[in-house]
N, C-alpha and C positions, 0 to 999 in steps of 0.2 A: 344626373341623367335626365335628359329632356323627355317629357311625356309626349307621345304623339296624340294628335286630335283623334276623336272617335272615328270619324269617317276615313281617316288615313289608316287607322287600325283595321277597319272593315275591309278596305282595299287590300291591305297586306295579307290578311287571313284568306280572303277570297282567292288571291293569286297563289298563295301557298297551297290551297286545296285544288288548284287548277279549275276553278269555276269559270264558266263562260263570262265574257265581258257584259253580256246582257243580264245575266244573273247578278253579277256584281252591281251593275247599275240599278237593278230592281231593289236589291237589299239597301243600297244607299238611299234610294228614293223613299222607301218605306221608313227608314230611320229618320230622314229629314222631315217627313210628314209627322211622325210621332213627336219629334222635338218641337216643331213649330206649333203643333196642336197644344202642347203644354207650355207655350210661351217661352221657348228656348231654354227650358230647364234640362239639365243633363239627365239621361235615363237612370243613372245611378241614384239620383235623388228621388226617384219616383217609386211608388209601390204598386201592388197588384191592382188596386182600385184605379190607378192612372191608366194601366193597360186595358182594363175592362171598359173604362170610359171611352178610350180611343177606339177600341174595337166596336163598341156599341154605336158610337157616332158614325163610324164607317159603314156598319151594317144598315143603319137607318138611311144614310145618304144614298147608298147603292139601291136599296129597296124603293125609295122615293123616285130616284132617277129612272129606274126600270119601269115603274108605274107611269111616270110622266111620258116616257118614250112610247109606251104602248097606248096610252090614252091621253090625248092633249087636254089641257085645262078647259073646263066648260062642257066637255062631252058628258053624256049621261053616265057613263061608267066612272068618270073621275069624280062626279058628285057622290056616287055610291061609295067610292073609296074613302072620301072625306067622312061620310057617315060611319063607315066601318072603323076608321081611325079614331073617331070620337068615342067609340065604345071601348077602346083599349085602355087598360090601367096605366097610370103614369109610373115610370121606373126612375128612381133617383139613384145616382152614383155617388 
């Protein structure tokens, strides 16, 4: 029996559940991001810490993007953000 690739399995399940094509594409995109973040390792090989690291990285990236969009670098408020960030404790995963 030939095993299907992970993303092909996602497509099959999404279609079985009658999900919209956009939802299917979103699921596939998130799975691709997760796999690439972990240097193309299969999700089956990863543990809870890997999921936590991925979600933490995503949350930090989104927050920094949001701040940069609202306050261009060099503006007075962006310098305040940098000072605030230096006060935060480091989190290790």
